CHARMM internal coordinates of N, CA and C (Angstrom, degrees):
IC EDIT
DIST 1 N 1 CA 1.4518
DIST 1 CA 1 C 1.5317
ANGL 1 N 1 CA 1 C 107.91
DIST 1 C 2 N 1.2993
ANGL 1 CA 1 C 2 N 113.30
DIHE 1 N 1 CA 1 C 2 N 129.68
DIST 2 N 2 CA 1.4661
ANGL 1 C 2 N 2 CA 120.58
DIHE 1 CA 1 C 2 N 2 CA 173.67
DIST 2 CA 2 C 1.5124
ANGL 2 N 2 CA 2 C 113.00
DIHE 1 C 2 N 2 CA 2 C -95.92
DIST 2 C 3 N 1.2917
ANGL 2 CA 2 C 3 N 117.37
DIHE 2 N 2 CA 2 C 3 N 159.30
DIST 3 N 3 CA 1.4757
ANGL 2 C 3 N 3 CA 121.34
DIHE 2 CA 2 C 3 N 3 CA 177.89
DIST 3 CA 3 C 1.5155
ANGL 3 N 3 CA 3 C 109.92
DIHE 2 C 3 N 3 CA 3 C -61.25
DIST 3 C 4 N 1.3129
ANGL 3 CA 3 C 4 N 117.29
DIHE 3 N 3 CA 3 C 4 N -33.93
DIST 4 N 4 CA 1.4811
ANGL 3 C 4 N 4 CA 121.17
DIHE 3 CA 3 C 4 N 4 CA -178.09
DIST 4 CA 4 C 1.5423
ANGL 4 N 4 CA 4 C 108.89
DIHE 3 C 4 N 4 CA 4 C -67.68
DIST 4 C 5 N 1.3146
ANGL 4 CA 4 C 5 N 116.09
DIHE 4 N 4 CA 4 C 5 N -43.25
DIST 5 N 5 CA 1.4512
ANGL 4 C 5 N 5 CA 119.90
DIHE 4 CA 4 C 5 N 5 CA 178.48
DIST 5 CA 5 C 1.4886
ANGL 5 N 5 CA 5 C 110.91
DIHE 4 C 5 N 5 CA 5 C -65.75
DIST 5 C 6 N 1.3115
ANGL 5 CA 5 C 6 N 117.90
DIHE 5 N 5 CA 5 C 6 N -40.37
DIST 6 N 6 CA 1.4481
ANGL 5 C 6 N 6 CA 122.56
DIHE 5 CA 5 C 6 N 6 CA 178.33
DIST 6 CA 6 C 1.5044
ANGL 6 N 6 CA 6 C 112.30
DIHE 5 C 6 N 6 CA 6 C -61.60
DIST 6 C 7 N 1.3271
ANGL 6 CA 6 C 7 N 115.99
DIHE 6 N 6 CA 6 C 7 N -43.38
DIST 7 N 7 CA 1.4957
ANGL 6 C 7 N 7 CA 121.48
DIHE 6 CA 6 C 7 N 7 CA 179.77
DIST 7 CA 7 C 1.5327
ANGL 7 N 7 CA 7 C 109.10
DIHE 6 C 7 N 7 CA 7 C -61.62
DIST 7 C 8 N 1.3182
ANGL 7 CA 7 C 8 N 115.42
DIHE 7 N 7 CA 7 C 8 N -44.66
DIST 8 N 8 CA 1.4402
ANGL 7 C 8 N 8 CA 121.13
DIHE 7 CA 7 C 8 N 8 CA 179.96
DIST 8 CA 8 C 1.5480
ANGL 8 N 8 CA 8 C 111.70
DIHE 7 C 8 N 8 CA 8 C -60.76
DIST 8 C 9 N 1.3467
ANGL 8 CA 8 C 9 N 117.27
DIHE 8 N 8 CA 8 C 9 N -46.04
DIST 9 N 9 CA 1.4461
ANGL 8 C 9 N 9 CA 120.54
DIHE 8 CA 8 C 9 N 9 CA 177.87
DIST 9 CA 9 C 1.5176
ANGL 9 N 9 CA 9 C 110.20
DIHE 8 C 9 N 9 CA 9 C -64.34
DIST 9 C 10 N 1.3131
ANGL 9 CA 9 C 10 N 118.18
DIHE 9 N 9 CA 9 C 10 N -37.85
DIST 10 N 10 CA 1.4738
ANGL 9 C 10 N 10 CA 123.53
DIHE 9 CA 9 C 10 N 10 CA 178.19
DIST 10 CA 10 C 1.5370
ANGL 10 N 10 CA 10 C 109.52
DIHE 9 C 10 N 10 CA 10 C -61.49
DIST 10 C 11 N 1.2982
ANGL 10 CA 10 C 11 N 116.13
DIHE 10 N 10 CA 10 C 11 N -46.10
DIST 11 N 11 CA 1.4571
ANGL 10 C 11 N 11 CA 120.65
DIHE 10 CA 10 C 11 N 11 CA -178.83
DIST 11 CA 11 C 1.5803
ANGL 11 N 11 CA 11 C 110.13
DIHE 10 C 11 N 11 CA 11 C -63.71
DIST 11 C 12 N 1.2947
ANGL 11 CA 11 C 12 N 116.47
DIHE 11 N 11 CA 11 C 12 N -37.76
DIST 12 N 12 CA 1.4471
ANGL 11 C 12 N 12 CA 120.77
DIHE 11 CA 11 C 12 N 12 CA -178.79
DIST 12 CA 12 C 1.5241
ANGL 12 N 12 CA 12 C 111.76
DIHE 11 C 12 N 12 CA 12 C -61.40
DIST 12 C 13 N 1.3088
ANGL 12 CA 12 C 13 N 116.78
DIHE 12 N 12 CA 12 C 13 N -23.46
DIST 13 N 13 CA 1.4969
ANGL 12 C 13 N 13 CA 122.62
DIHE 12 CA 12 C 13 N 13 CA -178.42
DIST 13 CA 13 C 1.5554
ANGL 13 N 13 CA 13 C 111.68
DIHE 12 C 13 N 13 CA 13 C -81.74
DIST 13 C 14 N 1.2768
ANGL 13 CA 13 C 14 N 116.78
DIHE 13 N 13 CA 13 C 14 N -16.86
DIST 14 N 14 CA 1.4335
ANGL 13 C 14 N 14 CA 121.80
DIHE 13 CA 13 C 14 N 14 CA -178.53
DIST 14 CA 14 C 1.5168
ANGL 14 N 14 CA 14 C 114.80
DIHE 13 C 14 N 14 CA 14 C -94.70
DIST 14 C 15 N 1.3166
ANGL 14 CA 14 C 15 N 118.72
DIHE 14 N 14 CA 14 C 15 N 133.16
DIST 15 N 15 CA 1.4227
ANGL 14 C 15 N 15 CA 118.58
DIHE 14 CA 14 C 15 N 15 CA 179.35
DIST 15 CA 15 C 1.4980
ANGL 15 N 15 CA 15 C 108.78
DIHE 14 C 15 N 15 CA 15 C -85.21
DIST 15 C 16 N 1.3903
ANGL 15 CA 15 C 16 N 115.63
DIHE 15 N 15 CA 15 C 16 N 149.05
DIST 16 N 16 CA 1.4654
ANGL 15 C 16 N 16 CA 122.60
DIHE 15 CA 15 C 16 N 16 CA 173.31
DIST 16 CA 16 C 1.4987
ANGL 16 N 16 CA 16 C 113.86
DIHE 15 C 16 N 16 CA 16 C 58.78
DIST 16 C 17 N 1.3379
ANGL 16 CA 16 C 17 N 117.22
DIHE 16 N 16 CA 16 C 17 N 35.75
DIST 17 N 17 CA 1.4813
ANGL 16 C 17 N 17 CA 118.63
DIHE 16 CA 16 C 17 N 17 CA 173.64
DIST 17 CA 17 C 1.5471
ANGL 17 N 17 CA 17 C 109.31
DIHE 16 C 17 N 17 CA 17 C -117.39
DIST 17 C 18 N 1.2695
ANGL 17 CA 17 C 18 N 115.59
DIHE 17 N 17 CA 17 C 18 N 134.22
DIST 18 N 18 CA 1.4660
ANGL 17 C 18 N 18 CA 122.95
DIHE 17 CA 17 C 18 N 18 CA -177.59
DIST 18 CA 18 C 1.5250
ANGL 18 N 18 CA 18 C 106.53
DIHE 17 C 18 N 18 CA 18 C -70.07
DIST 18 C 19 N 1.3663
ANGL 18 CA 18 C 19 N 119.06
DIHE 18 N 18 CA 18 C 19 N 127.30
DIST 19 N 19 CA 1.4053
ANGL 18 C 19 N 19 CA 121.43
DIHE 18 CA 18 C 19 N 19 CA 172.77
DIST 19 CA 19 C 1.5134
ANGL 19 N 19 CA 19 C 113.71
DIHE 18 C 19 N 19 CA 19 C -51.02
DIST 19 C 20 N 1.2998
ANGL 19 CA 19 C 20 N 119.24
DIHE 19 N 19 CA 19 C 20 N 136.31
DIST 20 N 20 CA 1.4318
ANGL 19 C 20 N 20 CA 123.52
DIHE 19 CA 19 C 20 N 20 CA -179.95
DIST 20 CA 20 C 1.5229
ANGL 20 N 20 CA 20 C 114.50
DIHE 19 C 20 N 20 CA 20 C 90.97
DIST 20 C 21 N 1.3422
ANGL 20 CA 20 C 21 N 116.27
DIHE 20 N 20 CA 20 C 21 N 0.26
DIST 21 N 21 CA 1.4580
ANGL 20 C 21 N 21 CA 122.14
DIHE 20 CA 20 C 21 N 21 CA 179.71
DIST 21 CA 21 C 1.5244
ANGL 21 N 21 CA 21 C 110.38
DIHE 20 C 21 N 21 CA 21 C -74.51
DIST 21 C 22 N 1.3009
ANGL 21 CA 21 C 22 N 116.37
DIHE 21 N 21 CA 21 C 22 N -34.28
DIST 22 N 22 CA 1.4984
ANGL 21 C 22 N 22 CA 119.69
DIHE 21 CA 21 C 22 N 22 CA -172.66
DIST 22 CA 22 C 1.5145
ANGL 22 N 22 CA 22 C 107.46
DIHE 21 C 22 N 22 CA 22 C -94.12
DIST 22 C 23 N 1.3493
ANGL 22 CA 22 C 23 N 114.70
DIHE 22 N 22 CA 22 C 23 N 142.37
DIST 23 N 23 CA 1.4546
ANGL 22 C 23 N 23 CA 123.22
DIHE 22 CA 22 C 23 N 23 CA 177.85
DIST 23 CA 23 C 1.5556
ANGL 23 N 23 CA 23 C 106.04
DIHE 22 C 23 N 23 CA 23 C -128.27
DIST 23 C 24 N 1.3208
ANGL 23 CA 23 C 24 N 117.46
DIHE 23 N 23 CA 23 C 24 N 169.79
DIST 24 N 24 CA 1.4834
ANGL 23 C 24 N 24 CA 118.88
DIHE 23 CA 23 C 24 N 24 CA 176.25
DIST 24 CA 24 C 1.5210
ANGL 24 N 24 CA 24 C 112.02
DIHE 23 C 24 N 24 CA 24 C -58.05
DIST 24 C 25 N 1.3256
ANGL 24 CA 24 C 25 N 117.53
DIHE 24 N 24 CA 24 C 25 N -27.81
DIST 25 N 25 CA 1.5122
ANGL 24 C 25 N 25 CA 117.70
DIHE 24 CA 24 C 25 N 25 CA -175.59
DIST 25 CA 25 C 1.5280
ANGL 25 N 25 CA 25 C 111.59
DIHE 24 C 25 N 25 CA 25 C -92.19
DIST 25 C 26 N 1.3304
ANGL 25 CA 25 C 26 N 116.98
DIHE 25 N 25 CA 25 C 26 N 4.47
DIST 26 N 26 CA 1.5358
ANGL 25 C 26 N 26 CA 118.43
DIHE 25 CA 25 C 26 N 26 CA 178.47
DIST 26 CA 26 C 1.4670
ANGL 26 N 26 CA 26 C 108.72
DIHE 25 C 26 N 26 CA 26 C -66.51
DIST 26 C 27 N 1.3284
ANGL 26 CA 26 C 27 N 114.84
DIHE 26 N 26 CA 26 C 27 N 130.64
DIST 27 N 27 CA 1.4962
ANGL 26 C 27 N 27 CA 123.65
DIHE 26 CA 26 C 27 N 27 CA 173.03
DIST 27 CA 27 C 1.5321
ANGL 27 N 27 CA 27 C 105.66
DIHE 26 C 27 N 27 CA 27 C -83.49
DIST 27 C 28 N 1.3450
ANGL 27 CA 27 C 28 N 113.18
DIHE 27 N 27 CA 27 C 28 N 94.06
DIST 28 N 28 CA 1.4880
ANGL 27 C 28 N 28 CA 119.41
DIHE 27 CA 27 C 28 N 28 CA -167.79
DIST 28 CA 28 C 1.4939
ANGL 28 N 28 CA 28 C 113.86
DIHE 27 C 28 N 28 CA 28 C -64.38
DIST 28 C 29 N 1.2966
ANGL 28 CA 28 C 29 N 119.93
DIHE 28 N 28 CA 28 C 29 N -27.44
DIST 29 N 29 CA 1.5207
ANGL 28 C 29 N 29 CA 118.28
DIHE 28 CA 28 C 29 N 29 CA 178.56
DIST 29 CA 29 C 1.4843
ANGL 29 N 29 CA 29 C 112.90
DIHE 28 C 29 N 29 CA 29 C -75.78
DIST 29 C 30 N 1.3278
ANGL 29 CA 29 C 30 N 117.49
DIHE 29 N 29 CA 29 C 30 N -7.89
DIST 30 N 30 CA 1.4578
ANGL 29 C 30 N 30 CA 120.24
DIHE 29 CA 29 C 30 N 30 CA 176.29
DIST 30 CA 30 C 1.5118
ANGL 30 N 30 CA 30 C 111.80
DIHE 29 C 30 N 30 CA 30 C -94.35
DIST 30 C 31 N 1.3538
ANGL 30 CA 30 C 31 N 118.02
DIHE 30 N 30 CA 30 C 31 N -2.74
DIST 31 N 31 CA 1.4231
ANGL 30 C 31 N 31 CA 120.55
DIHE 30 CA 30 C 31 N 31 CA 178.65
DIST 31 CA 31 C 1.5555
ANGL 31 N 31 CA 31 C 110.04
DIHE 30 C 31 N 31 CA 31 C -69.86
DIST 31 C 32 N 1.3210
ANGL 31 CA 31 C 32 N 113.89
DIHE 31 N 31 CA 31 C 32 N 141.68
DIST 32 N 32 CA 1.4965
ANGL 31 C 32 N 32 CA 119.04
DIHE 31 CA 31 C 32 N 32 CA 179.40
DIST 32 CA 32 C 1.5596
ANGL 32 N 32 CA 32 C 112.00
DIHE 31 C 32 N 32 CA 32 C -56.87
DIST 32 C 33 N 1.3199
ANGL 32 CA 32 C 33 N 113.58
DIHE 32 N 32 CA 32 C 33 N -31.43
DIST 33 N 33 CA 1.4774
ANGL 32 C 33 N 33 CA 118.41
DIHE 32 CA 32 C 33 N 33 CA -175.67
DIST 33 CA 33 C 1.5276
ANGL 33 N 33 CA 33 C 111.98
DIHE 32 C 33 N 33 CA 33 C -81.09
DIST 33 C 34 N 1.3319
ANGL 33 CA 33 C 34 N 118.69
DIHE 33 N 33 CA 33 C 34 N -7.40
DIST 34 N 34 CA 1.4732
ANGL 33 C 34 N 34 CA 121.53
DIHE 33 CA 33 C 34 N 34 CA -176.26
DIST 34 CA 34 C 1.5144
ANGL 34 N 34 CA 34 C 111.75
DIHE 33 C 34 N 34 CA 34 C -78.50
DIST 34 C 35 N 1.3044
ANGL 34 CA 34 C 35 N 114.60
DIHE 34 N 34 CA 34 C 35 N 128.56
DIST 35 N 35 CA 1.4896
ANGL 34 C 35 N 35 CA 123.24
DIHE 34 CA 34 C 35 N 35 CA 172.81
DIST 35 CA 35 C 1.4772
ANGL 35 N 35 CA 35 C 110.59
DIHE 34 C 35 N 35 CA 35 C -150.57
DIST 35 C 36 N 1.3222
ANGL 35 CA 35 C 36 N 117.51
DIHE 35 N 35 CA 35 C 36 N -175.89
DIST 36 N 36 CA 1.4908
ANGL 35 C 36 N 36 CA 121.27
DIHE 35 CA 35 C 36 N 36 CA -176.95
DIST 36 CA 36 C 1.5180
ANGL 36 N 36 CA 36 C 109.80
DIHE 35 C 36 N 36 CA 36 C -63.65
DIST 36 C 37 N 1.3098
ANGL 36 CA 36 C 37 N 117.64
DIHE 36 N 36 CA 36 C 37 N -35.14
DIST 37 N 37 CA 1.4541
ANGL 36 C 37 N 37 CA 120.87
DIHE 36 CA 36 C 37 N 37 CA -179.15
DIST 37 CA 37 C 1.5354
ANGL 37 N 37 CA 37 C 111.54
DIHE 36 C 37 N 37 CA 37 C -66.27
DIST 37 C 38 N 1.3262
ANGL 37 CA 37 C 38 N 112.84
DIHE 37 N 37 CA 37 C 38 N -41.71
DIST 38 N 38 CA 1.4680
ANGL 37 C 38 N 38 CA 118.30
DIHE 37 CA 37 C 38 N 38 CA 175.36
DIST 38 CA 38 C 1.4924
ANGL 38 N 38 CA 38 C 113.35
DIHE 37 C 38 N 38 CA 38 C -60.59
DIST 38 C 39 N 1.3120
ANGL 38 CA 38 C 39 N 115.93
DIHE 38 N 38 CA 38 C 39 N -36.65
DIST 39 N 39 CA 1.4405
ANGL 38 C 39 N 39 CA 123.77
DIHE 38 CA 38 C 39 N 39 CA 174.88
DIST 39 CA 39 C 1.5603
ANGL 39 N 39 CA 39 C 111.65
DIHE 38 C 39 N 39 CA 39 C -53.64
DIST 39 C 40 N 1.3438
ANGL 39 CA 39 C 40 N 112.96
DIHE 39 N 39 CA 39 C 40 N -49.06
DIST 40 N 40 CA 1.4613
ANGL 39 C 40 N 40 CA 120.49
DIHE 39 CA 39 C 40 N 40 CA 178.55
DIST 40 CA 40 C 1.5455
ANGL 40 N 40 CA 40 C 111.65
DIHE 39 C 40 N 40 CA 40 C -66.46
DIST 40 C 41 N 1.3149
ANGL 40 CA 40 C 41 N 117.12
DIHE 40 N 40 CA 40 C 41 N -39.46
DIST 41 N 41 CA 1.4544
ANGL 40 C 41 N 41 CA 123.15
DIHE 40 CA 40 C 41 N 41 CA -179.91
DIST 41 CA 41 C 1.5706
ANGL 41 N 41 CA 41 C 109.64
DIHE 40 C 41 N 41 CA 41 C -62.83
DIST 41 C 42 N 1.3063
ANGL 41 CA 41 C 42 N 116.15
DIHE 41 N 41 CA 41 C 42 N -40.76
DIST 42 N 42 CA 1.4722
ANGL 41 C 42 N 42 CA 119.91
DIHE 41 CA 41 C 42 N 42 CA 179.65
DIST 42 CA 42 C 1.5299
ANGL 42 N 42 CA 42 C 109.79
DIHE 41 C 42 N 42 CA 42 C -69.69
DIST 42 C 43 N 1.3012
ANGL 42 CA 42 C 43 N 117.78
DIHE 42 N 42 CA 42 C 43 N -38.89
DIST 43 N 43 CA 1.4668
ANGL 42 C 43 N 43 CA 120.59
DIHE 42 CA 42 C 43 N 43 CA 178.75
DIST 43 CA 43 C 1.5423
ANGL 43 N 43 CA 43 C 108.20
DIHE 42 C 43 N 43 CA 43 C -62.53
DIST 43 C 44 N 1.3511
ANGL 43 CA 43 C 44 N 119.08
DIHE 43 N 43 CA 43 C 44 N -43.10
DIST 44 N 44 CA 1.4259
ANGL 43 C 44 N 44 CA 123.69
DIHE 43 CA 43 C 44 N 44 CA -179.60
DIST 44 CA 44 C 1.5586
ANGL 44 N 44 CA 44 C 110.63
DIHE 43 C 44 N 44 CA 44 C -68.62
DIST 44 C 45 N 1.3506
ANGL 44 CA 44 C 45 N 118.34
DIHE 44 N 44 CA 44 C 45 N -38.23
DIST 45 N 45 CA 1.3942
ANGL 44 C 45 N 45 CA 121.71
DIHE 44 CA 44 C 45 N 45 CA 178.02
DIST 45 CA 45 C 1.5298
ANGL 45 N 45 CA 45 C 112.58
DIHE 44 C 45 N 45 CA 45 C -63.41
DIST 45 C 46 N 1.3459
ANGL 45 CA 45 C 46 N 117.04
DIHE 45 N 45 CA 45 C 46 N -42.73
DIST 46 N 46 CA 1.4493
ANGL 45 C 46 N 46 CA 121.98
DIHE 45 CA 45 C 46 N 46 CA 178.16
DIST 46 CA 46 C 1.5221
ANGL 46 N 46 CA 46 C 109.91
DIHE 45 C 46 N 46 CA 46 C -62.38
DIST 46 C 47 N 1.3447
ANGL 46 CA 46 C 47 N 118.01
DIHE 46 N 46 CA 46 C 47 N -41.28
DIST 47 N 47 CA 1.4675
ANGL 46 C 47 N 47 CA 121.76
DIHE 46 CA 46 C 47 N 47 CA 179.84
DIST 47 CA 47 C 1.5103
ANGL 47 N 47 CA 47 C 109.40
DIHE 46 C 47 N 47 CA 47 C -66.99
DIST 47 C 48 N 1.3236
ANGL 47 CA 47 C 48 N 119.61
DIHE 47 N 47 CA 47 C 48 N -45.34
DIST 48 N 48 CA 1.4524
ANGL 47 C 48 N 48 CA 123.10
DIHE 47 CA 47 C 48 N 48 CA -177.97
DIST 48 CA 48 C 1.5286
ANGL 48 N 48 CA 48 C 113.27
DIHE 47 C 48 N 48 CA 48 C -69.87
DIST 48 C 49 N 1.2867
ANGL 48 CA 48 C 49 N 117.70
DIHE 48 N 48 CA 48 C 49 N -50.00
DIST 49 N 49 CA 1.4640
ANGL 48 C 49 N 49 CA 123.33
DIHE 48 CA 48 C 49 N 49 CA -173.93
DIST 49 CA 49 C 1.5001
ANGL 49 N 49 CA 49 C 114.43
DIHE 48 C 49 N 49 CA 49 C -78.15
DIST 49 C 50 N 1.3507
ANGL 49 CA 49 C 50 N 116.37
DIHE 49 N 49 CA 49 C 50 N -35.43
DIST 50 N 50 CA 1.4909
ANGL 49 C 50 N 50 CA 119.95
DIHE 49 CA 49 C 50 N 50 CA -170.95
DIST 50 CA 50 C 1.5393
ANGL 50 N 50 CA 50 C 111.56
DIHE 49 C 50 N 50 CA 50 C -121.13
DIST 50 C 51 N 1.3220
ANGL 50 CA 50 C 51 N 117.69
DIHE 50 N 50 CA 50 C 51 N 2.47
DIST 51 N 51 CA 1.4595
ANGL 50 C 51 N 51 CA 122.61
DIHE 50 CA 50 C 51 N 51 CA 178.00
DIST 51 CA 51 C 1.5832
ANGL 51 N 51 CA 51 C 110.76
DIHE 50 C 51 N 51 CA 51 C 51.30
DIST 51 C 52 N 1.2994
ANGL 51 CA 51 C 52 N 111.98
DIHE 51 N 51 CA 51 C 52 N 43.48
DIST 52 N 52 CA 1.5387
ANGL 51 C 52 N 52 CA 120.28
DIHE 51 CA 51 C 52 N 52 CA 176.78
DIST 52 CA 52 C 1.4861
ANGL 52 N 52 CA 52 C 106.95
DIHE 51 C 52 N 52 CA 52 C -125.02
DIST 52 C 53 N 1.2877
ANGL 52 CA 52 C 53 N 115.61
DIHE 52 N 52 CA 52 C 53 N 142.64
DIST 53 N 53 CA 1.4414
ANGL 52 C 53 N 53 CA 121.61
DIHE 52 CA 52 C 53 N 53 CA 176.44
DIST 53 CA 53 C 1.5192
ANGL 53 N 53 CA 53 C 110.35
DIHE 52 C 53 N 53 CA 53 C -103.66
DIST 53 C 54 N 1.3220
ANGL 53 CA 53 C 54 N 116.87
DIHE 53 N 53 CA 53 C 54 N 121.65
DIST 54 N 54 CA 1.4789
ANGL 53 C 54 N 54 CA 119.84
DIHE 53 CA 53 C 54 N 54 CA 175.03
DIST 54 CA 54 C 1.5507
ANGL 54 N 54 CA 54 C 107.16
DIHE 53 C 54 N 54 CA 54 C -123.25
DIST 54 C 55 N 1.3090
ANGL 54 CA 54 C 55 N 115.99
DIHE 54 N 54 CA 54 C 55 N 161.55
DIST 55 N 55 CA 1.4452
ANGL 54 C 55 N 55 CA 120.32
DIHE 54 CA 54 C 55 N 55 CA -177.85
DIST 55 CA 55 C 1.5144
ANGL 55 N 55 CA 55 C 111.44
DIHE 54 C 55 N 55 CA 55 C -115.90
DIST 55 C 56 N 1.2591
ANGL 55 CA 55 C 56 N 115.65
DIHE 55 N 55 CA 55 C 56 N 174.37
DIST 56 N 56 CA 1.4952
ANGL 55 C 56 N 56 CA 119.72
DIHE 55 CA 55 C 56 N 56 CA 175.14
DIST 56 CA 56 C 1.5340
ANGL 56 N 56 CA 56 C 110.60
DIHE 55 C 56 N 56 CA 56 C -62.62
DIST 56 C 57 N 1.3313
ANGL 56 CA 56 C 57 N 113.64
DIHE 56 N 56 CA 56 C 57 N -35.68
DIST 57 N 57 CA 1.4527
ANGL 56 C 57 N 57 CA 117.53
DIHE 56 CA 56 C 57 N 57 CA 177.27
DIST 57 CA 57 C 1.5459
ANGL 57 N 57 CA 57 C 112.83
DIHE 56 C 57 N 57 CA 57 C -66.05
DIST 57 C 58 N 1.3155
ANGL 57 CA 57 C 58 N 114.05
DIHE 57 N 57 CA 57 C 58 N -34.44
DIST 58 N 58 CA 1.4943
ANGL 57 C 58 N 58 CA 118.41
DIHE 57 CA 57 C 58 N 58 CA 174.29
DIST 58 CA 58 C 1.4934
ANGL 58 N 58 CA 58 C 109.09
DIHE 57 C 58 N 58 CA 58 C -61.84
DIST 58 C 59 N 1.3369
ANGL 58 CA 58 C 59 N 117.99
DIHE 58 N 58 CA 58 C 59 N -48.46
DIST 59 N 59 CA 1.4757
ANGL 58 C 59 N 59 CA 121.37
DIHE 58 CA 58 C 59 N 59 CA 179.28
DIST 59 CA 59 C 1.5331
ANGL 59 N 59 CA 59 C 111.49
DIHE 58 C 59 N 59 CA 59 C -60.75
DIST 59 C 60 N 1.3800
ANGL 59 CA 59 C 60 N 115.50
DIHE 59 N 59 CA 59 C 60 N -36.88
DIST 60 N 60 CA 1.4613
ANGL 59 C 60 N 60 CA 114.65
DIHE 59 CA 59 C 60 N 60 CA -179.41
DIST 60 CA 60 C 1.4917
ANGL 60 N 60 CA 60 C 115.34
DIHE 59 C 60 N 60 CA 60 C -68.23
DIST 60 C 61 N 1.3269
ANGL 60 CA 60 C 61 N 117.11
DIHE 60 N 60 CA 60 C 61 N -22.05
DIST 61 N 61 CA 1.4919
ANGL 60 C 61 N 61 CA 120.07
DIHE 60 CA 60 C 61 N 61 CA 179.09
DIST 61 CA 61 C 1.5561
ANGL 61 N 61 CA 61 C 110.80
DIHE 60 C 61 N 61 CA 61 C -85.40
DIST 61 C 62 N 1.2800
ANGL 61 CA 61 C 62 N 117.84
DIHE 61 N 61 CA 61 C 62 N -17.13
DIST 62 N 62 CA 1.5063
ANGL 61 C 62 N 62 CA 122.01
DIHE 61 CA 61 C 62 N 62 CA 178.48
DIST 62 CA 62 C 1.5204
ANGL 62 N 62 CA 62 C 108.23
DIHE 61 C 62 N 62 CA 62 C -88.74
DIST 62 C 63 N 1.3153
ANGL 62 CA 62 C 63 N 113.79
DIHE 62 N 62 CA 62 C 63 N 139.03
DIST 63 N 63 CA 1.4931
ANGL 62 C 63 N 63 CA 119.27
DIHE 62 CA 62 C 63 N 63 CA 177.63
DIST 63 CA 63 C 1.4994
ANGL 63 N 63 CA 63 C 111.39
DIHE 62 C 63 N 63 CA 63 C -108.11
DIST 63 C 64 N 1.3140
ANGL 63 CA 63 C 64 N 117.54
DIHE 63 N 63 CA 63 C 64 N -40.98
DIST 64 N 64 CA 1.4718
ANGL 63 C 64 N 64 CA 122.22
DIHE 63 CA 63 C 64 N 64 CA -176.63
DIST 64 CA 64 C 1.5394
ANGL 64 N 64 CA 64 C 109.88
DIHE 63 C 64 N 64 CA 64 C -112.87
DIST 64 C 65 N 1.3339
ANGL 64 CA 64 C 65 N 112.79
DIHE 64 N 64 CA 64 C 65 N 168.18
DIST 65 N 65 CA 1.4898
ANGL 64 C 65 N 65 CA 117.37
DIHE 64 CA 64 C 65 N 65 CA 172.44
DIST 65 CA 65 C 1.4854
ANGL 65 N 65 CA 65 C 109.64
DIHE 64 C 65 N 65 CA 65 C -60.15
DIST 65 C 66 N 1.3286
ANGL 65 CA 65 C 66 N 118.71
DIHE 65 N 65 CA 65 C 66 N -37.85
DIST 66 N 66 CA 1.4690
ANGL 65 C 66 N 66 CA 121.61
DIHE 65 CA 65 C 66 N 66 CA 179.85
DIST 66 CA 66 C 1.5560
ANGL 66 N 66 CA 66 C 109.77
DIHE 65 C 66 N 66 CA 66 C -62.46
DIST 66 C 67 N 1.3130
ANGL 66 CA 66 C 67 N 118.29
DIHE 66 N 66 CA 66 C 67 N -41.49
DIST 67 N 67 CA 1.4330
ANGL 66 C 67 N 67 CA 121.11
DIHE 66 CA 66 C 67 N 67 CA 176.63
DIST 67 CA 67 C 1.5176
ANGL 67 N 67 CA 67 C 112.78
DIHE 66 C 67 N 67 CA 67 C -57.87
DIST 67 C 68 N 1.3270
ANGL 67 CA 67 C 68 N 114.31
DIHE 67 N 67 CA 67 C 68 N -44.77
DIST 68 N 68 CA 1.4738
ANGL 67 C 68 N 68 CA 120.59
DIHE 67 CA 67 C 68 N 68 CA 176.64
DIST 68 CA 68 C 1.4924
ANGL 68 N 68 CA 68 C 113.43
DIHE 67 C 68 N 68 CA 68 C -62.57
DIST 68 C 69 N 1.2850
ANGL 68 CA 68 C 69 N 113.91
DIHE 68 N 68 CA 68 C 69 N -46.50
DIST 69 N 69 CA 1.5127
ANGL 68 C 69 N 69 CA 120.63
DIHE 68 CA 68 C 69 N 69 CA 175.27
DIST 69 CA 69 C 1.5258
ANGL 69 N 69 CA 69 C 111.16
DIHE 68 C 69 N 69 CA 69 C -54.84
DIST 69 C 70 N 1.3184
ANGL 69 CA 69 C 70 N 116.17
DIHE 69 N 69 CA 69 C 70 N -48.07
DIST 70 N 70 CA 1.4796
ANGL 69 C 70 N 70 CA 121.72
DIHE 69 CA 69 C 70 N 70 CA 179.41
DIST 70 CA 70 C 1.4971
ANGL 70 N 70 CA 70 C 110.81
DIHE 69 C 70 N 70 CA 70 C -60.07
DIST 70 C 71 N 1.3460
ANGL 70 CA 70 C 71 N 116.84
DIHE 70 N 70 CA 70 C 71 N -41.64
DIST 71 N 71 CA 1.4408
ANGL 70 C 71 N 71 CA 122.71
DIHE 70 CA 70 C 71 N 71 CA -179.88
DIST 71 CA 71 C 1.5248
ANGL 71 N 71 CA 71 C 111.63
DIHE 70 C 71 N 71 CA 71 C -59.77
DIST 71 C 72 N 1.3142
ANGL 71 CA 71 C 72 N 113.83
DIHE 71 N 71 CA 71 C 72 N -44.54
DIST 72 N 72 CA 1.4414
ANGL 71 C 72 N 72 CA 121.21
DIHE 71 CA 71 C 72 N 72 CA -178.24
DIST 72 CA 72 C 1.5453
ANGL 72 N 72 CA 72 C 111.44
DIHE 71 C 72 N 72 CA 72 C -66.06
DIST 72 C 73 N 1.3032
ANGL 72 CA 72 C 73 N 114.19
DIHE 72 N 72 CA 72 C 73 N -34.13
DIST 73 N 73 CA 1.4513
ANGL 72 C 73 N 73 CA 120.72
DIHE 72 CA 72 C 73 N 73 CA -178.60
DIST 73 CA 73 C 1.5004
ANGL 73 N 73 CA 73 C 116.27
DIHE 72 C 73 N 73 CA 73 C -89.02
DIST 73 C 74 N 1.3167
ANGL 73 CA 73 C 74 N 114.50
DIHE 73 N 73 CA 73 C 74 N 1.02
DIST 74 N 74 CA 1.4832
ANGL 73 C 74 N 74 CA 116.36
DIHE 73 CA 73 C 74 N 74 CA -177.55
DIST 74 CA 74 C 1.5146
ANGL 74 N 74 CA 74 C 109.17
DIHE 73 C 74 N 74 CA 74 C -87.81
END
COOR INIT
IC SEED 1 N 1 CA 1 C
IC BUILD
């Protein structure tokens, strides 16, 4: 998995976001589209696409898309 692929998959989970808006340095919790439901959607996407289990606590420790990517790859 590359960071570019991960960013694309992440964007696909968000409603009403223009493709290419998100970068690895995006602070995802500051996105207008981010809410508790999106939190669950991202957890499910990571499980489905990358066969990795992350928790809400894991998401709370990540600030950027890069942080989340690093967490999944650790």
